[in-house]
PDB file with SEQRES, HELIX, SHEET and CRYST1 records, atoms N, CA, C and O in Angstrom:
SEQRES   1 A   70  UNK UNK UNK UNK UNK UNK UNK UNK UNK UNK UNK UNK UNK          
SEQRES   2 A   70  UNK UNK UNK UNK UNK UNK UNK UNK UNK UNK UNK UNK UNK          
SEQRES   3 A   70  UNK UNK UNK UNK UNK UNK UNK UNK UNK UNK UNK UNK UNK          
SEQRES   4 A   70  UNK UNK UNK UNK UNK UNK UNK UNK UNK UNK UNK UNK UNK          
SEQRES   5 A   70  UNK UNK UNK UNK UNK UNK UNK UNK UNK UNK UNK UNK UNK          
SEQRES   6 A   70  UNK UNK UNK UNK UNK                                          
HELIX    1 AA1 UNK A    3  UNK A   27  1                                  25    
HELIX    2 AA2 UNK A   31  UNK A   36  1                                   6    
HELIX    3 AA3 UNK A   37  UNK A   41  3                                   5    
HELIX    4 AA4 UNK A   44  UNK A   69  1                                  26    
CRYST1    1.000    1.000    1.000  90.00  90.00  90.00 P 1           1          
ATOM      1  N   UNK A   1      11.347 -12.373   4.572  1.00  0.00           N  
ATOM      2  CA  UNK A   1      11.253 -10.995   4.485  1.00  0.00           C  
ATOM      3  C   UNK A   1      10.636 -10.511   5.866  1.00  0.00           C  
ATOM      4  O   UNK A   1       9.625 -11.071   6.290  1.00  0.00           O  
ATOM      5  N   UNK A   2      11.168  -9.588   6.495  1.00  0.00           N  
ATOM      6  CA  UNK A   2      10.701  -8.915   7.713  1.00  0.00           C  
ATOM      7  C   UNK A   2       9.417  -8.104   7.434  1.00  0.00           C  
ATOM      8  O   UNK A   2       9.157  -7.652   6.319  1.00  0.00           O  
ATOM      9  N   UNK A   3       8.654  -7.953   8.489  1.00  0.00           N  
ATOM     10  CA  UNK A   3       7.445  -6.932   8.423  1.00  0.00           C  
ATOM     11  C   UNK A   3       7.918  -5.623   7.949  1.00  0.00           C  
ATOM     12  O   UNK A   3       7.330  -5.034   7.042  1.00  0.00           O  
ATOM     13  N   UNK A   4       8.958  -5.149   8.530  1.00  0.00           N  
ATOM     14  CA  UNK A   4       9.429  -3.819   8.150  1.00  0.00           C  
ATOM     15  C   UNK A   4       9.809  -3.650   6.825  1.00  0.00           C  
ATOM     16  O   UNK A   4       9.579  -2.586   6.251  1.00  0.00           O  
ATOM     17  N   UNK A   5      10.437  -4.702   6.201  1.00  0.00           N  
ATOM     18  CA  UNK A   5      10.827  -4.690   4.803  1.00  0.00           C  
ATOM     19  C   UNK A   5       9.573  -4.675   4.041  1.00  0.00           C  
ATOM     20  O   UNK A   5       9.418  -3.849   3.142  1.00  0.00           O  
ATOM     21  N   UNK A   6       8.694  -5.508   4.332  1.00  0.00           N  
ATOM     22  CA  UNK A   6       7.461  -5.601   3.551  1.00  0.00           C  
ATOM     23  C   UNK A   6       6.601  -4.232   3.543  1.00  0.00           C  
ATOM     24  O   UNK A   6       5.992  -3.808   2.561  1.00  0.00           O  
ATOM     25  N   UNK A   7       6.655  -3.675   4.693  1.00  0.00           N  
ATOM     26  CA  UNK A   7       5.930  -2.314   4.901  1.00  0.00           C  
ATOM     27  C   UNK A   7       6.651  -1.375   3.994  1.00  0.00           C  
ATOM     28  O   UNK A   7       6.002  -0.669   3.222  1.00  0.00           O  
ATOM     29  N   UNK A   8       7.929  -1.322   4.039  1.00  0.00           N  
ATOM     30  CA  UNK A   8       8.718  -0.338   3.255  1.00  0.00           C  
ATOM     31  C   UNK A   8       8.553  -0.531   1.684  1.00  0.00           C  
ATOM     32  O   UNK A   8       8.525   0.414   0.895  1.00  0.00           O  
ATOM     33  N   UNK A   9       8.448  -1.871   1.326  1.00  0.00           N  
ATOM     34  CA  UNK A   9       8.232  -2.140  -0.094  1.00  0.00           C  
ATOM     35  C   UNK A   9       6.800  -1.655  -0.490  1.00  0.00           C  
ATOM     36  O   UNK A   9       6.606  -1.046  -1.542  1.00  0.00           O  
ATOM     37  N   UNK A  10       5.856  -1.937   0.355  1.00  0.00           N  
ATOM     38  CA  UNK A  10       4.471  -1.466  -0.032  1.00  0.00           C  
ATOM     39  C   UNK A  10       4.422  -0.059  -0.114  1.00  0.00           C  
ATOM     40  O   UNK A  10       3.818   0.428  -1.069  1.00  0.00           O  
ATOM     41  N   UNK A  11       5.024   0.779   0.831  1.00  0.00           N  
ATOM     42  CA  UNK A  11       4.986   2.190   0.867  1.00  0.00           C  
ATOM     43  C   UNK A  11       5.628   2.724  -0.347  1.00  0.00           C  
ATOM     44  O   UNK A  11       5.115   3.671  -0.943  1.00  0.00           O  
ATOM     45  N   UNK A  12       6.809   2.128  -0.779  1.00  0.00           N  
ATOM     46  CA  UNK A  12       7.448   2.553  -1.938  1.00  0.00           C  
ATOM     47  C   UNK A  12       6.713   2.329  -3.243  1.00  0.00           C  
ATOM     48  O   UNK A  12       6.663   3.163  -4.147  1.00  0.00           O  
ATOM     49  N   UNK A  13       6.099   1.033  -3.266  1.00  0.00           N  
ATOM     50  CA  UNK A  13       5.226   0.733  -4.427  1.00  0.00           C  
ATOM     51  C   UNK A  13       4.135   1.662  -4.553  1.00  0.00           C  
ATOM     52  O   UNK A  13       3.772   1.961  -5.691  1.00  0.00           O  
ATOM     53  N   UNK A  14       3.578   2.145  -3.592  1.00  0.00           N  
ATOM     54  CA  UNK A  14       2.445   3.036  -3.448  1.00  0.00           C  
ATOM     55  C   UNK A  14       2.856   4.492  -4.030  1.00  0.00           C  
ATOM     56  O   UNK A  14       2.154   5.174  -4.777  1.00  0.00           O  
ATOM     57  N   UNK A  15       4.135   4.824  -3.534  1.00  0.00           N  
ATOM     58  CA  UNK A  15       4.526   6.086  -3.982  1.00  0.00           C  
ATOM     59  C   UNK A  15       4.909   6.147  -5.539  1.00  0.00           C  
ATOM     60  O   UNK A  15       4.625   7.107  -6.256  1.00  0.00           O  
ATOM     61  N   UNK A  16       5.538   5.087  -5.936  1.00  0.00           N  
ATOM     62  CA  UNK A  16       5.818   4.949  -7.250  1.00  0.00           C  
ATOM     63  C   UNK A  16       4.594   4.929  -8.121  1.00  0.00           C  
ATOM     64  O   UNK A  16       4.595   5.557  -9.180  1.00  0.00           O  
ATOM     65  N   UNK A  17       3.529   4.222  -7.718  1.00  0.00           N  
ATOM     66  CA  UNK A  17       2.320   4.147  -8.433  1.00  0.00           C  
ATOM     67  C   UNK A  17       1.809   5.604  -8.641  1.00  0.00           C  
ATOM     68  O   UNK A  17       1.567   6.045  -9.765  1.00  0.00           O  
ATOM     69  N   UNK A  18       1.667   6.295  -7.552  1.00  0.00           N  
ATOM     70  CA  UNK A  18       1.026   7.673  -7.484  1.00  0.00           C  
ATOM     71  C   UNK A  18       1.889   8.584  -8.351  1.00  0.00           C  
ATOM     72  O   UNK A  18       1.339   9.478  -8.994  1.00  0.00           O  
ATOM     73  N   UNK A  19       3.204   8.409  -8.406  1.00  0.00           N  
ATOM     74  CA  UNK A  19       4.059   9.344  -9.248  1.00  0.00           C  
ATOM     75  C   UNK A  19       3.811   9.019 -10.630  1.00  0.00           C  
ATOM     76  O   UNK A  19       3.664   9.950 -11.423  1.00  0.00           O  
ATOM     77  N   UNK A  20       3.735   7.667 -11.079  1.00  0.00           N  
ATOM     78  CA  UNK A  20       3.423   7.362 -12.422  1.00  0.00           C  
ATOM     79  C   UNK A  20       2.037   7.844 -12.792  1.00  0.00           C  
ATOM     80  O   UNK A  20       1.857   8.407 -13.872  1.00  0.00           O  
ATOM     81  N   UNK A  21       1.082   7.648 -11.961  1.00  0.00           N  
ATOM     82  CA  UNK A  21      -0.287   8.161 -12.220  1.00  0.00           C  
ATOM     83  C   UNK A  21      -0.340   9.647 -12.519  1.00  0.00           C  
ATOM     84  O   UNK A  21      -1.074  10.079 -13.408  1.00  0.00           O  
ATOM     85  N   UNK A  22       0.378  10.376 -11.836  1.00  0.00           N  
ATOM     86  CA  UNK A  22       0.484  11.777 -12.049  1.00  0.00           C  
ATOM     87  C   UNK A  22       1.063  12.090 -13.474  1.00  0.00           C  
ATOM     88  O   UNK A  22       0.620  13.029 -14.135  1.00  0.00           O  
ATOM     89  N   UNK A  23       2.012  11.315 -13.899  1.00  0.00           N  
ATOM     90  CA  UNK A  23       2.552  11.452 -15.263  1.00  0.00           C  
ATOM     91  C   UNK A  23       1.439  11.131 -16.275  1.00  0.00           C  
ATOM     92  O   UNK A  23       1.245  11.817 -17.278  1.00  0.00           O  
ATOM     93  N   UNK A  24       0.737  10.066 -15.955  1.00  0.00           N  
ATOM     94  CA  UNK A  24      -0.331   9.594 -16.896  1.00  0.00           C  
ATOM     95  C   UNK A  24      -1.421  10.686 -17.059  1.00  0.00           C  
ATOM     96  O   UNK A  24      -1.912  10.972 -18.151  1.00  0.00           O  
ATOM     97  N   UNK A  25      -1.759  11.275 -15.881  1.00  0.00           N  
ATOM     98  CA  UNK A  25      -2.814  12.218 -15.896  1.00  0.00           C  
ATOM     99  C   UNK A  25      -2.595  13.458 -16.738  1.00  0.00           C  
ATOM    100  O   UNK A  25      -3.511  14.135 -17.205  1.00  0.00           O  
ATOM    101  N   UNK A  26      -1.288  13.700 -16.894  1.00  0.00           N  
ATOM    102  CA  UNK A  26      -0.887  14.895 -17.769  1.00  0.00           C  
ATOM    103  C   UNK A  26      -1.388  14.657 -19.138  1.00  0.00           C  
ATOM    104  O   UNK A  26      -1.687  15.665 -19.779  1.00  0.00           O  
ATOM    105  N   UNK A  27      -1.540  13.451 -19.727  1.00  0.00           N  
ATOM    106  CA  UNK A  27      -2.018  13.274 -20.995  1.00  0.00           C  
ATOM    107  C   UNK A  27      -3.365  12.466 -21.091  1.00  0.00           C  
ATOM    108  O   UNK A  27      -3.957  12.311 -22.159  1.00  0.00           O  
ATOM    109  N   UNK A  28      -3.778  11.987 -19.943  1.00  0.00           N  
ATOM    110  CA  UNK A  28      -5.144  11.306 -20.043  1.00  0.00           C  
ATOM    111  C   UNK A  28      -6.026  12.023 -19.094  1.00  0.00           C  
ATOM    112  O   UNK A  28      -5.995  11.825 -17.880  1.00  0.00           O  
ATOM    113  N   UNK A  29      -6.847  12.897 -19.710  1.00  0.00           N  
ATOM    114  CA  UNK A  29      -7.844  13.678 -18.891  1.00  0.00           C  
ATOM    115  C   UNK A  29      -9.201  13.510 -19.474  1.00  0.00           C  
ATOM    116  O   UNK A  29      -9.652  14.416 -20.174  1.00  0.00           O  
ATOM    117  N   UNK A  30      -9.892  12.433 -19.249  1.00  0.00           N  
ATOM    118  CA  UNK A  30     -11.305  12.381 -19.571  1.00  0.00           C  
ATOM    119  C   UNK A  30     -12.060  11.665 -18.554  1.00  0.00           C  
ATOM    120  O   UNK A  30     -11.536  11.407 -17.470  1.00  0.00           O  
ATOM    121  N   UNK A  31     -13.281  11.318 -18.832  1.00  0.00           N  
ATOM    122  CA  UNK A  31     -14.208  10.830 -17.870  1.00  0.00           C  
ATOM    123  C   UNK A  31     -13.717   9.359 -17.307  1.00  0.00           C  
ATOM    124  O   UNK A  31     -13.854   9.045 -16.125  1.00  0.00           O  
ATOM    125  N   UNK A  32     -13.180   8.575 -18.213  1.00  0.00           N  
ATOM    126  CA  UNK A  32     -12.583   7.235 -17.822  1.00  0.00           C  
ATOM    127  C   UNK A  32     -11.464   7.409 -16.806  1.00  0.00           C  
ATOM    128  O   UNK A  32     -11.360   6.662 -15.834  1.00  0.00           O  
ATOM    129  N   UNK A  33     -10.585   8.470 -17.068  1.00  0.00           N  
ATOM    130  CA  UNK A  33      -9.425   8.616 -16.131  1.00  0.00           C  
ATOM    131  C   UNK A  33      -9.997   9.130 -14.792  1.00  0.00           C  
ATOM    132  O   UNK A  33      -9.498   8.697 -13.752  1.00  0.00           O  
ATOM    133  N   UNK A  34     -10.941   9.964 -14.746  1.00  0.00           N  
ATOM    134  CA  UNK A  34     -11.560  10.382 -13.518  1.00  0.00           C  
ATOM    135  C   UNK A  34     -12.229   9.310 -12.774  1.00  0.00           C  
ATOM    136  O   UNK A  34     -12.189   9.295 -11.544  1.00  0.00           O  
ATOM    137  N   UNK A  35     -12.855   8.393 -13.468  1.00  0.00           N  
ATOM    138  CA  UNK A  35     -13.555   7.304 -12.921  1.00  0.00           C  
ATOM    139  C   UNK A  35     -12.512   6.296 -12.344  1.00  0.00           C  
ATOM    140  O   UNK A  35     -12.633   5.772 -11.237  1.00  0.00           O  
ATOM    141  N   UNK A  36     -11.580   6.098 -13.119  1.00  0.00           N  
ATOM    142  CA  UNK A  36     -10.522   5.114 -12.558  1.00  0.00           C  
ATOM    143  C   UNK A  36      -9.933   5.680 -11.323  1.00  0.00           C  
ATOM    144  O   UNK A  36      -9.782   4.937 -10.354  1.00  0.00           O  
ATOM    145  N   UNK A  37      -9.575   6.963 -11.264  1.00  0.00           N  
ATOM    146  CA  UNK A  37      -9.043   7.570 -10.144  1.00  0.00           C  
ATOM    147  C   UNK A  37      -9.928   7.527  -8.878  1.00  0.00           C  
ATOM    148  O   UNK A  37      -9.490   7.243  -7.763  1.00  0.00           O  
ATOM    149  N   UNK A  38     -11.309   7.860  -9.173  1.00  0.00           N  
ATOM    150  CA  UNK A  38     -12.198   7.874  -8.090  1.00  0.00           C  
ATOM    151  C   UNK A  38     -12.454   6.406  -7.608  1.00  0.00           C  
ATOM    152  O   UNK A  38     -12.585   6.228  -6.398  1.00  0.00           O  
ATOM    153  N   UNK A  39     -12.530   5.393  -8.425  1.00  0.00           N  
ATOM    154  CA  UNK A  39     -12.892   3.991  -8.089  1.00  0.00           C  
ATOM    155  C   UNK A  39     -11.583   3.295  -7.408  1.00  0.00           C  
ATOM    156  O   UNK A  39     -11.734   2.459  -6.518  1.00  0.00           O  
ATOM    157  N   UNK A  40     -10.419   3.644  -7.825  1.00  0.00           N  
ATOM    158  CA  UNK A  40      -9.350   2.854  -7.385  1.00  0.00           C  
ATOM    159  C   UNK A  40      -8.285   3.506  -6.560  1.00  0.00           C  
ATOM    160  O   UNK A  40      -7.791   2.984  -5.560  1.00  0.00           O  
ATOM    161  N   UNK A  41      -7.930   4.795  -7.089  1.00  0.00           N  
ATOM    162  CA  UNK A  41      -6.795   5.441  -6.497  1.00  0.00           C  
ATOM    163  C   UNK A  41      -7.056   6.233  -5.282  1.00  0.00           C  
ATOM    164  O   UNK A  41      -6.236   6.277  -4.366  1.00  0.00           O  
ATOM    165  N   UNK A  42      -8.230   6.887  -5.255  1.00  0.00           N  
ATOM    166  CA  UNK A  42      -8.566   7.745  -4.102  1.00  0.00           C  
ATOM    167  C   UNK A  42      -8.579   6.930  -2.788  1.00  0.00           C  
ATOM    168  O   UNK A  42      -8.147   7.438  -1.753  1.00  0.00           O  
ATOM    169  N   UNK A  43      -9.052   5.716  -2.816  1.00  0.00           N  
ATOM    170  CA  UNK A  43      -9.190   4.918  -1.613  1.00  0.00           C  
ATOM    171  C   UNK A  43      -7.858   4.251  -1.260  1.00  0.00           C  
ATOM    172  O   UNK A  43      -7.734   3.680  -0.176  1.00  0.00           O  
ATOM    173  N   UNK A  44      -6.872   4.308  -2.137  1.00  0.00           N  
ATOM    174  CA  UNK A  44      -5.630   3.553  -1.961  1.00  0.00           C  
ATOM    175  C   UNK A  44      -4.948   3.919  -0.675  1.00  0.00           C  
ATOM    176  O   UNK A  44      -4.631   2.992   0.070  1.00  0.00           O  
ATOM    177  N   UNK A  45      -4.670   5.215  -0.304  1.00  0.00           N  
ATOM    178  CA  UNK A  45      -3.927   5.479   0.831  1.00  0.00           C  
ATOM    179  C   UNK A  45      -4.503   4.953   2.076  1.00  0.00           C  
ATOM    180  O   UNK A  45      -3.741   4.603   2.977  1.00  0.00           O  
ATOM    181  N   UNK A  46      -5.902   4.856   2.224  1.00  0.00           N  
ATOM    182  CA  UNK A  46      -6.495   4.284   3.371  1.00  0.00           C  
ATOM    183  C   UNK A  46      -6.247   2.722   3.409  1.00  0.00           C  
ATOM    184  O   UNK A  46      -5.999   2.120   4.454  1.00  0.00           O  
ATOM    185  N   UNK A  47      -6.338   2.121   2.151  1.00  0.00           N  
ATOM    186  CA  UNK A  47      -6.167   0.617   2.128  1.00  0.00           C  
ATOM    187  C   UNK A  47      -4.705   0.337   2.366  1.00  0.00           C  
ATOM    188  O   UNK A  47      -4.432  -0.669   3.019  1.00  0.00           O  
ATOM    189  N   UNK A  48      -3.700   1.127   1.902  1.00  0.00           N  
ATOM    190  CA  UNK A  48      -2.309   0.877   2.231  1.00  0.00           C  
ATOM    191  C   UNK A  48      -2.095   0.989   3.681  1.00  0.00           C  
ATOM    192  O   UNK A  48      -1.477   0.109   4.280  1.00  0.00           O  
ATOM    193  N   UNK A  49      -2.571   2.023   4.277  1.00  0.00           N  
ATOM    194  CA  UNK A  49      -2.454   2.266   5.680  1.00  0.00           C  
ATOM    195  C   UNK A  49      -3.022   1.080   6.507  1.00  0.00           C  
ATOM    196  O   UNK A  49      -2.416   0.682   7.502  1.00  0.00           O  
ATOM    197  N   UNK A  50      -4.237   0.491   6.079  1.00  0.00           N  
ATOM    198  CA  UNK A  50      -4.899  -0.535   6.750  1.00  0.00           C  
ATOM    199  C   UNK A  50      -3.927  -1.903   6.564  1.00  0.00           C  
ATOM    200  O   UNK A  50      -3.715  -2.689   7.487  1.00  0.00           O  
ATOM    201  N   UNK A  51      -3.440  -2.027   5.365  1.00  0.00           N  
ATOM    202  CA  UNK A  51      -2.571  -3.240   5.108  1.00  0.00           C  
ATOM    203  C   UNK A  51      -1.240  -3.115   6.031  1.00  0.00           C  
ATOM    204  O   UNK A  51      -0.778  -4.114   6.582  1.00  0.00           O  
ATOM    205  N   UNK A  52      -0.701  -1.940   6.156  1.00  0.00           N  
ATOM    206  CA  UNK A  52       0.511  -1.802   6.917  1.00  0.00           C  
ATOM    207  C   UNK A  52       0.172  -2.040   8.402  1.00  0.00           C  
ATOM    208  O   UNK A  52       0.985  -2.624   9.118  1.00  0.00           O  
ATOM    209  N   UNK A  53      -0.964  -1.619   8.864  1.00  0.00           N  
ATOM    210  CA  UNK A  53      -1.398  -1.947  10.211  1.00  0.00           C  
ATOM    211  C   UNK A  53      -1.547  -3.500  10.459  1.00  0.00           C  
ATOM    212  O   UNK A  53      -1.095  -4.059  11.459  1.00  0.00           O  
ATOM    213  N   UNK A  54      -2.222  -4.128   9.451  1.00  0.00           N  
ATOM    214  CA  UNK A  54      -2.420  -5.566   9.549  1.00  0.00           C  
ATOM    215  C   UNK A  54      -1.071  -6.286   9.556  1.00  0.00           C  
ATOM    216  O   UNK A  54      -0.897  -7.277  10.266  1.00  0.00           O  
ATOM    217  N   UNK A  55      -0.094  -5.773   8.745  1.00  0.00           N  
ATOM    218  CA  UNK A  55       1.188  -6.390   8.696  1.00  0.00           C  
ATOM    219  C   UNK A  55       1.863  -6.236   9.965  1.00  0.00           C  
ATOM    220  O   UNK A  55       2.546  -7.187  10.345  1.00  0.00           O  
ATOM    221  N   UNK A  56       1.783  -5.098  10.756  1.00  0.00           N  
ATOM    222  CA  UNK A  56       2.396  -4.909  12.022  1.00  0.00           C  
ATOM    223  C   UNK A  56       1.777  -5.955  13.007  1.00  0.00           C  
ATOM    224  O   UNK A  56       2.496  -6.604  13.767  1.00  0.00           O  
ATOM    225  N   UNK A  57       0.453  -6.092  12.967  1.00  0.00           N  
ATOM    226  CA  UNK A  57      -0.121  -6.969  13.977  1.00  0.00           C  
ATOM    227  C   UNK A  57       0.188  -8.450  13.683  1.00  0.00           C  
ATOM    228  O   UNK A  57       0.298  -9.262  14.602  1.00  0.00           O  
ATOM    229  N   UNK A  58       0.323  -8.778  12.425  1.00  0.00           N  
ATOM    230  CA  UNK A  58       0.748 -10.218  11.935  1.00  0.00           C  
ATOM    231  C   UNK A  58       2.212 -10.299  12.450  1.00  0.00           C  
ATOM    232  O   UNK A  58       2.551 -11.375  12.944  1.00  0.00           O  
ATOM    233  N   UNK A  59       3.030  -9.391  12.400  1.00  0.00           N  
ATOM    234  CA  UNK A  59       4.411  -9.463  12.690  1.00  0.00           C  
ATOM    235  C   UNK A  59       4.542  -9.637  14.163  1.00  0.00           C  
ATOM    236  O   UNK A  59       5.370 -10.417  14.634  1.00  0.00           O  
ATOM    237  N   UNK A  60       3.713  -8.901  14.921  1.00  0.00           N  
ATOM    238  CA  UNK A  60       3.734  -9.098  16.513  1.00  0.00           C  
ATOM    239  C   UNK A  60       3.322 -10.520  16.851  1.00  0.00           C  
ATOM    240  O   UNK A  60       3.951 -11.145  17.705  1.00  0.00           O  
ATOM    241  N   UNK A  61       2.265 -11.065  16.197  1.00  0.00           N  
ATOM    242  CA  UNK A  61       1.762 -12.400  16.429  1.00  0.00           C  
ATOM    243  C   UNK A  61       2.916 -13.508  16.199  1.00  0.00           C  
ATOM    244  O   UNK A  61       3.152 -14.430  16.981  1.00  0.00           O  
ATOM    245  N   UNK A  62       3.578 -13.256  15.010  1.00  0.00           N  
ATOM    246  CA  UNK A  62       4.625 -14.200  14.583  1.00  0.00           C  
ATOM    247  C   UNK A  62       5.823 -14.068  15.561  1.00  0.00           C  
ATOM    248  O   UNK A  62       6.492 -15.069  15.818  1.00  0.00           O  
ATOM    249  N   UNK A  63       6.108 -12.886  16.104  1.00  0.00           N  
ATOM    250  CA  UNK A  63       7.208 -12.774  17.069  1.00  0.00           C  
ATOM    251  C   UNK A  63       6.828 -13.257  18.414  1.00  0.00           C  
ATOM    252  O   UNK A  63       7.696 -13.728  19.149  1.00  0.00           O  
ATOM    253  N   UNK A  64       5.603 -13.176  18.785  1.00  0.00           N  
ATOM    254  CA  UNK A  64       5.185 -13.694  20.041  1.00  0.00           C  
ATOM    255  C   UNK A  64       5.106 -15.279  19.930  1.00  0.00           C  
ATOM    256  O   UNK A  64       5.455 -15.947  20.904  1.00  0.00           O  
ATOM    257  N   UNK A  65       4.688 -15.853  18.852  1.00  0.00           N  
ATOM    258  CA  UNK A  65       4.667 -17.292  18.666  1.00  0.00           C  
ATOM    259  C   UNK A  65       6.115 -17.733  18.633  1.00  0.00           C  
ATOM    260  O   UNK A  65       6.317 -18.803  19.207  1.00  0.00           O  
ATOM    261  N   UNK A  66       7.119 -17.170  18.112  1.00  0.00           N  
ATOM    262  CA  UNK A  66       8.411 -17.577  18.046  1.00  0.00           C  
ATOM    263  C   UNK A  66       8.969 -17.602  19.562  1.00  0.00           C  
ATOM    264  O   UNK A  66       9.538 -18.599  20.006  1.00  0.00           O  
ATOM    265  N   UNK A  67       8.776 -16.501  20.277  1.00  0.00           N  
ATOM    266  CA  UNK A  67       9.088 -16.429  21.678  1.00  0.00           C  
ATOM    267  C   UNK A  67       8.503 -17.675  22.497  1.00  0.00           C  
ATOM    268  O   UNK A  67       9.197 -18.363  23.245  1.00  0.00           O  
ATOM    269  N   UNK A  68       7.314 -17.851  22.291  1.00  0.00           N  
ATOM    270  CA  UNK A  68       6.557 -18.954  22.914  1.00  0.00           C  
ATOM    271  C   UNK A  68       7.123 -20.313  22.726  1.00  0.00           C  
ATOM    272  O   UNK A  68       7.190 -21.170  23.607  1.00  0.00           O  
ATOM    273  N   UNK A  69       7.562 -20.443  21.384  1.00  0.00           N  
ATOM    274  CA  UNK A  69       8.030 -21.791  20.939  1.00  0.00           C  
ATOM    275  C   UNK A  69       9.486 -22.070  21.241  1.00  0.00           C  
ATOM    276  O   UNK A  69       9.952 -23.190  21.033  1.00  0.00           O  
ATOM    277  N   UNK A  70      10.187 -21.116  21.707  1.00  0.00           N  
ATOM    278  CA  UNK A  70      11.607 -21.298  21.929  1.00  0.00           C  
ATOM    279  C   UNK A  70      11.875 -22.082  23.297  1.00  0.00           C  
ATOM    280  O   UNK A  70      13.028 -22.328  23.652  1.00  0.00           O  
TER     281      UNK A  70                                                      
END                                                                             
């Protein structure tokens, strides 16, 4: 799998998760839901962006290694 494909899959998974979370929040509105959202979901966009950046850097290293080994 290419880095671009991995990044696209990660971005899509995050989008799907947030869409499903919004549907869940329509029926789950208590302290536990708010705590879950605060502890796990609020930081997720930053973590997804960091992972995508790391994937890009790793892809660059792999490509450079391939070029140097040819």
